[in-house]
C-alpha positions as CSV (number, residue, x, y, z in Angstrom):
1,X,-69.1,-7.2,9.6
2,X,-71.1,-5.9,12.7
3,X,-69.9,-2.2,13.9
4,X,-66.4,-2.4,15.6
5,X,-66.6,-0.9,19.2
6,X,-63.4,1.8,19.4
7,X,-60.3,0.1,21.3
8,X,-61.3,-0.1,24.9
9,X,-58.3,2.4,25.8
10,X,-60.3,5.3,24.4
11,X,-63.0,5.3,27.0
12,X,-60.6,5.9,29.4
13,X,-60.7,8.9,31.6
14,X,-59.1,10.8,34.5
15,X,-61.3,9.5,37.2
16,X,-63.4,6.9,36.5
17,X,-63.4,3.7,38.8
18,X,-64.6,0.5,38.2
19,X,-65.7,-0.6,42.3
20,X,-66.6,2.0,44.8
21,X,-66.1,0.1,48.0
22,X,-67.0,1.8,51.3
23,X,-65.4,2.4,54.0
24,X,-64.4,-0.3,55.9
25,X,-64.2,1.4,59.2
26,X,-60.5,-0.2,59.2
27,X,-57.7,2.2,60.2
28,X,-55.2,2.3,57.4
29,X,-51.3,1.1,58.1
30,X,-48.9,3.0,55.6
31,X,-47.2,0.3,53.4
32,X,-43.0,1.1,54.2
33,X,-41.4,3.0,51.7
34,X,-39.2,0.8,49.9
35,X,-42.1,-1.4,49.0
36,X,-43.9,1.6,47.2
37,X,-43.9,2.2,43.4
38,X,-41.6,5.2,42.5
39,X,-42.7,5.8,38.7
40,X,-45.9,7.2,38.1
41,X,-48.8,4.7,36.4
42,X,-48.8,6.9,33.1
43,X,-51.3,5.4,30.4
44,X,-52.8,3.0,32.8
45,X,-56.4,3.0,31.5
46,X,-59.1,4.3,34.3
47,X,-62.5,2.5,33.0
48,X,-65.8,1.6,34.9
49,X,-67.1,-1.7,35.0
50,X,-69.3,-2.1,33.0
51,X,-66.6,-1.5,30.0
52,X,-64.3,-3.6,31.5
53,X,-66.5,-6.3,31.0
54,X,-67.6,-5.7,27.7
55,X,-64.2,-5.2,26.6
56,X,-63.5,-9.1,27.4
57,X,-66.7,-10.5,26.6
58,X,-65.7,-8.8,23.1
59,X,-62.6,-10.5,23.1
60,X,-64.4,-13.9,24.3
61,X,-66.8,-13.7,21.6
62,X,-63.8,-14.2,18.6
63,X,-62.3,-17.3,20.1
64,X,-62.5,-19.8,18.1
65,X,-63.5,-23.0,20.1
66,X,-64.3,-26.3,20.0
67,X,-67.4,-25.6,21.3
68,X,-68.0,-23.0,18.0
69,X,-66.9,-24.9,15.4
70,X,-65.1,-27.7,13.5
71,X,-61.5,-27.8,14.9
72,X,-59.2,-30.3,12.6
73,X,-56.0,-29.6,13.6
74,X,-53.6,-32.8,12.9
75,X,-51.5,-34.5,15.9
76,X,-53.9,-32.7,18.2
77,X,-56.8,-34.6,18.6
78,X,-59.1,-31.6,19.1
79,X,-62.3,-33.1,20.0
80,X,-65.6,-32.0,21.6
81,X,-65.3,-31.9,25.6
82,X,-68.2,-33.6,27.1
83,X,-69.9,-31.5,29.6
84,X,-70.9,-34.3,32.0
85,X,-67.5,-34.2,32.4
86,X,-67.1,-30.8,33.1
87,X,-70.3,-31.3,36.0
88,X,-68.0,-34.4,37.4
89,X,-64.9,-31.9,37.6
90,X,-67.1,-29.3,39.1
91,X,-68.2,-31.2,42.5
92,X,-67.5,-29.5,45.3
93,X,-65.6,-32.9,46.6
94,X,-63.4,-32.4,43.9
95,X,-63.3,-29.0,42.8
96,X,-62.5,-27.5,46.5
97,X,-59.7,-30.8,47.7
98,X,-56.8,-28.9,48.7
99,X,-53.2,-30.9,47.6
100,X,-52.0,-30.8,51.5
101,X,-55.4,-32.1,53.1
102,X,-54.8,-35.4,55.3
103,X,-54.8,-38.7,52.9
104,X,-57.6,-39.8,55.5
105,X,-59.7,-36.6,54.3
106,X,-59.1,-37.3,50.4
107,X,-59.8,-41.0,50.1
108,X,-62.5,-40.0,47.1
109,X,-59.6,-38.1,45.4
110,X,-57.1,-41.1,45.8
111,X,-59.5,-43.5,44.8
112,X,-60.0,-41.8,41.4
113,X,-56.1,-41.5,41.0
114,X,-55.4,-45.3,41.6
115,X,-58.6,-46.4,39.4
116,X,-57.5,-44.0,36.9
117,X,-53.9,-45.3,36.8
118,X,-55.6,-48.8,36.8
119,X,-57.4,-47.8,33.5
120,X,-54.7,-45.8,32.2
121,X,-52.6,-49.2,32.5
122,X,-55.2,-51.9,31.0
123,X,-55.8,-49.4,27.8
124,X,-52.3,-49.4,26.9
125,X,-51.0,-52.5,28.1
126,X,-48.3,-51.4,30.8
127,X,-47.7,-52.5,34.3
128,X,-47.4,-48.8,36.0
129,X,-48.8,-45.4,35.6
130,X,-47.8,-42.4,37.0
131,X,-50.1,-39.1,36.8
132,X,-47.5,-36.7,37.6
133,X,-46.4,-35.1,34.8
134,X,-48.7,-31.8,33.6
135,X,-48.2,-32.1,29.8
136,X,-47.4,-34.4,26.8
137,X,-43.5,-32.9,26.5
138,X,-43.4,-32.8,30.3
139,X,-44.6,-36.9,30.0
140,X,-41.8,-37.2,27.6
141,X,-38.9,-35.6,29.2
142,X,-40.1,-37.9,32.2
143,X,-39.8,-40.7,30.1
144,X,-36.1,-40.2,28.4
145,X,-35.4,-39.3,32.5
146,X,-36.5,-43.0,32.8
147,X,-34.5,-44.3,30.4
148,X,-31.0,-42.8,31.9
149,X,-31.7,-43.4,35.5
150,X,-32.4,-47.0,34.3
151,X,-28.8,-47.6,32.5
152,X,-27.0,-45.4,34.8
153,X,-28.3,-47.9,38.0
154,X,-27.2,-50.4,35.7
155,X,-23.4,-48.9,35.3
156,X,-23.9,-48.9,31.5
157,X,-22.8,-44.8,31.5
158,X,-22.1,-45.6,27.4
159,X,-25.9,-45.3,26.4
160,X,-25.9,-41.6,25.8
161,X,-28.4,-40.9,22.2
162,X,-31.5,-41.3,21.3
163,X,-33.2,-42.2,17.9
164,X,-35.8,-40.3,16.9
165,X,-37.8,-40.6,13.0
166,X,-37.6,-37.4,10.7
167,X,-41.1,-37.2,11.0
168,X,-41.1,-37.1,14.4
169,X,-42.7,-34.3,16.8
170,X,-40.4,-31.2,17.4
171,X,-40.7,-32.0,21.5
172,X,-39.0,-35.4,20.8
173,X,-35.4,-34.4,20.1
174,X,-35.8,-31.6,22.2
175,X,-36.8,-33.9,25.1
176,X,-33.5,-35.6,24.1
177,X,-31.5,-32.8,24.2
178,X,-32.4,-31.5,27.4
179,X,-32.0,-34.8,29.2
180,X,-28.5,-34.3,28.4
181,X,-28.6,-36.7,25.7
182,X,-27.4,-36.7,21.6
183,X,-30.6,-37.0,19.4
184,X,-29.7,-38.9,16.1
185,X,-32.3,-38.9,13.6
186,X,-33.8,-41.8,11.2
187,X,-35.0,-41.9,7.4
188,X,-38.6,-42.7,6.6
189,X,-39.1,-44.7,3.8
190,X,-41.0,-44.5,0.4
191,X,-44.5,-46.0,2.6
192,X,-44.1,-43.2,5.4
193,X,-42.4,-45.9,7.9
194,X,-39.2,-45.6,9.7
195,X,-36.6,-47.0,7.2
196,X,-35.2,-50.2,8.8
197,X,-31.9,-50.2,6.9
198,X,-30.9,-46.9,8.6
199,X,-32.3,-47.9,12.0
200,X,-29.8,-50.9,11.9
201,X,-27.3,-48.7,10.6
202,X,-27.3,-46.4,13.8
203,X,-28.4,-48.6,16.7
204,X,-25.1,-49.1,18.8
205,X,-23.8,-49.6,22.2
206,X,-24.3,-45.8,22.8
207,X,-28.4,-46.3,22.1
208,X,-30.2,-45.6,24.7
209,X,-33.2,-45.6,23.2
210,X,-35.4,-44.8,20.6
211,X,-39.0,-42.3,20.4
212,X,-41.5,-43.1,18.2
213,X,-45.1,-42.2,17.5
214,X,-47.1,-44.8,16.4
215,X,-49.5,-44.0,14.6
216,X,-46.5,-42.0,13.5
217,X,-47.0,-38.3,12.6
218,X,-47.7,-38.9,8.7
219,X,-51.3,-40.5,10.2
220,X,-49.8,-43.8,9.4
221,X,-49.5,-47.1,11.4
222,X,-45.7,-48.6,11.6
223,X,-45.9,-51.7,9.5
224,X,-42.6,-52.5,11.0
225,X,-43.5,-51.9,15.0
226,X,-42.7,-55.2,16.5
227,X,-39.6,-55.4,14.1
228,X,-38.6,-52.0,15.2
229,X,-38.7,-52.7,19.1
230,X,-36.9,-56.2,18.8
231,X,-34.5,-54.5,17.2
232,X,-33.3,-51.5,19.8
233,X,-34.1,-54.2,22.8
234,X,-31.5,-56.4,21.0
235,X,-29.1,-53.5,20.9
236,X,-29.7,-52.7,25.0
237,X,-32.0,-49.8,24.1
238,X,-35.4,-48.7,25.5
239,X,-38.5,-47.9,23.6
240,X,-40.4,-44.5,24.3
241,X,-43.9,-44.4,22.5
242,X,-45.0,-40.6,22.0
243,X,-48.6,-41.1,22.8
244,X,-50.2,-38.0,21.0
245,X,-51.8,-40.1,18.3
246,X,-53.1,-43.1,20.9
247,X,-56.7,-42.0,20.0
248,X,-56.2,-44.4,16.4
249,X,-55.8,-47.1,19.0
250,X,-58.0,-47.0,21.9
251,X,-59.2,-51.0,22.2
252,X,-57.6,-51.7,19.3
253,X,-53.6,-52.3,19.9
254,X,-51.4,-51.7,23.1
255,X,-48.6,-50.1,23.1
256,X,-46.8,-52.0,25.8
257,X,-47.8,-55.7,23.9
258,X,-46.3,-54.4,20.5
259,X,-42.9,-53.6,22.4
260,X,-42.9,-50.1,23.7
261,X,-41.4,-50.0,27.2
262,X,-42.5,-46.5,28.5
263,X,-45.2,-43.8,27.1
264,X,-47.2,-41.2,27.9
265,X,-51.1,-40.3,27.3
266,X,-52.2,-36.8,26.5
267,X,-55.2,-36.9,28.8
268,X,-55.8,-33.4,27.0
269,X,-56.2,-35.1,24.0
270,X,-56.9,-38.8,23.7
271,X,-59.1,-38.6,27.0
272,X,-61.4,-35.1,26.2
273,X,-60.0,-33.0,29.0
274,X,-59.7,-29.2,27.5
275,X,-57.1,-28.4,25.0
276,X,-55.4,-25.5,24.1
277,X,-54.6,-21.7,25.7
278,X,-51.7,-22.6,27.4
279,X,-52.9,-25.6,29.4
280,X,-53.7,-27.2,32.2
281,X,-52.8,-30.1,30.1
282,X,-51.8,-33.7,31.7
283,X,-49.1,-35.9,30.3
284,X,-49.3,-39.2,32.4
285,X,-46.7,-42.0,32.2
286,X,-47.2,-45.8,32.2
287,X,-44.2,-48.4,32.0
288,X,-43.5,-51.8,32.5
289,X,-42.4,-53.2,35.8
290,X,-39.1,-52.7,35.0
291,X,-39.2,-49.0,34.9
292,X,-41.9,-48.9,37.5
293,X,-38.8,-48.3,40.1
294,X,-37.9,-44.9,38.5
295,X,-41.3,-43.4,38.1
296,X,-41.9,-39.9,39.9
297,X,-43.9,-39.8,42.7
298,X,-45.9,-39.8,44.1
299,X,-47.9,-42.1,43.0
300,X,-51.2,-44.2,44.1
301,X,-51.7,-47.5,45.8
302,X,-54.6,-49.2,48.1
303,X,-53.5,-50.9,51.4
304,X,-54.5,-54.0,52.6
305,X,-57.1,-52.3,54.7
306,X,-58.6,-50.8,51.3
307,X,-57.6,-47.1,51.9
308,X,-55.6,-45.8,49.5
309,X,-52.2,-43.6,50.0
310,X,-49.3,-41.6,48.2
311,X,-46.2,-43.5,47.9
312,X,-42.8,-42.5,46.3
313,X,-41.7,-45.5,44.0
314,X,-37.9,-46.9,45.8
315,X,-35.9,-45.5,42.9
316,X,-37.7,-42.7,41.8
317,X,-36.2,-39.7,39.5
318,X,-38.3,-37.3,41.8
319,X,-41.4,-34.9,41.1
320,X,-42.2,-33.2,37.6
321,X,-44.4,-31.4,38.9
322,X,-45.5,-29.8,42.3
323,X,-48.4,-31.7,44.2
324,X,-50.3,-34.4,42.2
325,X,-50.7,-33.3,38.6
326,X,-53.4,-31.3,36.8
327,X,-56.1,-33.0,39.4
328,X,-59.2,-31.4,37.5
329,X,-57.9,-33.0,34.5
330,X,-57.9,-36.6,35.8
331,X,-61.0,-36.4,37.0
332,X,-62.5,-35.4,33.3
333,X,-60.2,-38.1,31.8
334,X,-61.6,-40.6,34.8
335,X,-65.4,-39.3,33.7
336,X,-64.9,-40.1,29.7
337,X,-63.3,-43.6,30.5
338,X,-66.4,-44.6,32.7
339,X,-68.7,-43.5,30.9
340,X,-67.0,-44.5,27.3
341,X,-66.5,-47.8,28.8
342,X,-64.1,-51.0,26.8
343,X,-66.3,-50.8,23.5
344,X,-66.9,-46.8,23.3
345,X,-63.3,-46.7,23.5
346,X,-62.5,-49.2,20.6
347,X,-65.7,-47.5,18.6
348,X,-64.2,-43.6,19.4
349,X,-60.7,-45.4,17.4
350,X,-62.8,-46.8,15.2
351,X,-64.6,-43.7,14.1
352,X,-61.6,-41.4,14.3
353,X,-60.1,-43.6,11.3
354,X,-63.5,-43.8,9.6
355,X,-63.6,-40.2,9.6
356,X,-60.0,-39.5,8.6
357,X,-60.2,-42.1,5.6
358,X,-63.5,-40.3,4.3
359,X,-62.1,-37.0,4.0
360,X,-58.7,-38.5,2.3
361,X,-60.6,-40.3,-0.1
362,X,-62.7,-37.0,-0.8
363,X,-59.8,-34.8,-1.2
364,X,-57.2,-36.9,-2.6
365,X,-57.9,-36.2,-6.5
366,X,-56.9,-32.7,-5.7
367,X,-54.9,-32.2,-2.7
368,X,-52.6,-35.2,-3.3
369,X,-51.4,-37.5,-0.3
370,X,-48.2,-37.4,1.3
371,X,-47.9,-41.2,1.1
372,X,-50.3,-43.4,-0.8
373,X,-52.0,-45.4,2.1
374,X,-55.0,-46.3,4.0
375,X,-54.3,-43.5,6.9
376,X,-55.0,-43.7,10.7
377,X,-57.1,-40.4,12.6
378,X,-55.3,-38.1,10.5
379,X,-54.4,-37.7,6.9
380,X,-51.4,-35.4,5.5
381,X,-52.0,-33.8,2.4
382,X,-50.1,-31.4,0.0
383,X,-51.7,-28.0,-0.8
384,X,-50.1,-28.4,-4.4
385,X,-53.1,-28.1,-6.3
386,X,-53.0,-29.0,-10.2
387,X,-53.5,-25.9,-12.5
388,X,-53.3,-23.3,-9.5
389,X,-50.7,-20.3,-9.6
390,X,-46.9,-21.1,-8.0
391,X,-47.6,-18.5,-5.5
392,X,-50.6,-20.0,-4.0
393,X,-49.5,-22.2,-0.8
394,X,-50.5,-24.2,1.8
395,X,-50.6,-21.1,4.2
396,X,-53.3,-19.3,2.0
397,X,-55.3,-22.4,1.9
398,X,-55.7,-22.6,5.8
399,X,-56.3,-18.5,5.6
400,X,-58.9,-19.1,3.3
401,X,-60.5,-21.8,5.6
402,X,-61.1,-18.9,8.2
403,X,-63.3,-17.2,5.8
404,X,-66.0,-20.0,5.7
405,X,-66.0,-20.6,9.2
406,X,-63.3,-23.6,10.1
407,X,-60.3,-23.2,11.9
408,X,-57.6,-24.5,9.6
409,X,-55.9,-27.5,10.1
410,X,-52.3,-27.8,10.9
411,X,-49.6,-26.6,8.3
412,X,-46.0,-27.1,7.3
413,X,-46.0,-30.5,9.5
414,X,-44.6,-33.1,9.3
415,X,-41.7,-31.3,8.2
416,X,-40.8,-34.0,5.7
417,X,-43.7,-33.4,3.5
418,X,-43.6,-30.2,1.1
419,X,-46.9,-27.9,1.8
420,X,-48.2,-30.3,4.4
421,X,-51.8,-30.2,5.1
422,X,-52.5,-32.5,8.3
423,X,-56.1,-32.9,9.1
424,X,-57.5,-34.8,11.7
425,X,-61.2,-34.8,11.8
426,X,-61.8,-37.0,15.2
427,X,-64.6,-38.8,16.1
428,X,-66.8,-36.1,17.4
429,X,-67.8,-35.0,14.2
430,X,-70.8,-35.9,11.6
431,X,-70.5,-36.9,8.2
432,X,-72.5,-33.2,7.3
433,X,-69.7,-31.6,9.0
434,X,-67.2,-33.3,7.4
435,X,-69.2,-33.0,3.9
436,X,-68.9,-28.6,4.5
437,X,-65.2,-29.1,5.4
438,X,-64.6,-31.2,1.8
439,X,-66.7,-29.0,0.3
440,X,-65.3,-25.8,1.3
441,X,-61.9,-27.6,0.8
442,X,-62.7,-28.1,-3.0
443,X,-64.0,-24.4,-3.5
444,X,-60.9,-23.0,-2.0
445,X,-59.4,-25.3,-4.2
446,X,-61.2,-23.6,-7.3
447,X,-60.5,-20.5,-6.4
448,X,-56.9,-21.0,-6.0
449,X,-56.9,-21.3,-10.6
450,X,-59.4,-19.2,-10.7
451,X,-58.7,-16.1,-8.3
452,X,-55.8,-16.8,-6.8
453,X,-55.9,-13.2,-5.6
454,X,-58.6,-14.1,-3.3
455,X,-56.8,-16.2,-1.0
456,X,-53.7,-14.0,-0.9
457,X,-55.7,-11.9,0.6
458,X,-57.8,-13.9,3.0
459,X,-59.0,-13.9,5.7
460,X,-60.9,-11.0,5.1
461,X,-64.1,-11.7,7.0
462,X,-62.6,-12.2,10.9
463,X,-62.2,-9.7,13.0
464,X,-58.3,-10.1,12.4
465,X,-57.0,-9.7,9.0
466,X,-54.1,-11.7,7.7
467,X,-50.9,-10.9,10.0
468,X,-46.9,-10.2,8.8
469,X,-46.2,-13.9,10.5
470,X,-42.6,-13.2,10.1
471,X,-42.1,-9.3,11.2
472,X,-44.9,-10.9,14.6
473,X,-42.4,-13.4,15.3
474,X,-39.0,-10.9,15.0
475,X,-40.8,-7.9,16.5
476,X,-43.3,-9.0,18.9
477,X,-45.5,-6.9,21.2
478,X,-46.2,-8.2,24.5
479,X,-48.0,-5.6,26.1
480,X,-50.4,-2.8,25.2
481,X,-48.1,0.0,23.7
482,X,-50.4,2.7,22.0
483,X,-47.7,4.3,20.3
484,X,-46.4,1.0,18.7
485,X,-50.3,0.2,17.8
486,X,-50.7,3.4,16.5
487,X,-47.3,3.1,14.2
488,X,-48.2,-0.4,12.6
489,X,-51.6,1.1,12.0
490,X,-50.5,4.0,10.3
491,X,-48.2,1.2,7.9
């Protein structure tokens, strides 16, 4: 380990300043007393500018990112963000555009949004697209609100239930509940599909729709997807597609043609816009012509004279976000689609599926598969290693990966898989990287049998050692508190 700098706050001394500005020559105006802070800024650090810069630079160097290493988070598609797209998004005409500019002065931005709507509709097989939602979860809420508006507009007030598979992302049931609808859970069958018998038993005149990820969160393509859509439609419900795993079927299958009525796209997953750190995301949505009148606005359309304008659909559920979505993310997604082309997008999915199956086959003799099937873009294994101590768990494996320079995959999800390891290599990683990861996973399996204490102590080579995660969740320290930190360090 390199020599650790002491915490920045230990450098604090009374009288230190970061910037010494010259007198502006402007008379000062006292602030009203009621606006002045009454208590002292006790404990607030006083530091020089270099000390502050070094502190934040040092923290940034401890971060793990897709630009520094393999990031195999399952169901998150943490793939490389091409720098070309970053450059395009930084063009002054895009980066400096103001959302309140007149439409006549924003024709380039509106054209990009219109073309992106068109591209996403073509890729997915939907008739209409809205770029409003700021993230996938907000796209989900948009879809369920559209479903509700559609049913109510038809006078169908009894449709208050949303069917959700037991393997679904947690945002699916949360979304339905937020929209005021009841969640009805569906079982999975032995092959990882939705159990058709359970689906048939739970469809009713109360069914507003079904939320389904395809490929699902087990990394498997739903073998009965067309039949599922048919059954839901015959019951009067609508099909919602969670597009989190769209990276597996680009240019191969179109959800709109499979029978889905609505879907959100995670532009920050499938279409390489930056991902993580709290955003910004982009959860654009597509739908059939029947649901288009209810989409959030404003959307963009082209006038007869060739110019572009905003419009709000006639029965719109309203805005989902201020202004026009996270525009910088839209620029990046547009650039990605334009640079890849149709053949390139198909190659993305073909390579992602190939990479995932390579990892699956090379590890399944040690880490059992959740379901013994060819997977799509991600594989779900189990951290149950033959011959290992029973107290070696998936969490230990994940922590040990950090010592070898890899970000851990998603663990303990889907919830229906014991000791789940959900690995998504994406298409942007080379065979050499995958081979290093596979070799490391096999080495860790050996350690689990021979020296399990090494796994229990991991990580030992990271700036932050293993945390008491239960305590951190129950007793979070959300701001700098030197007394609380000193107490923890003494323990």
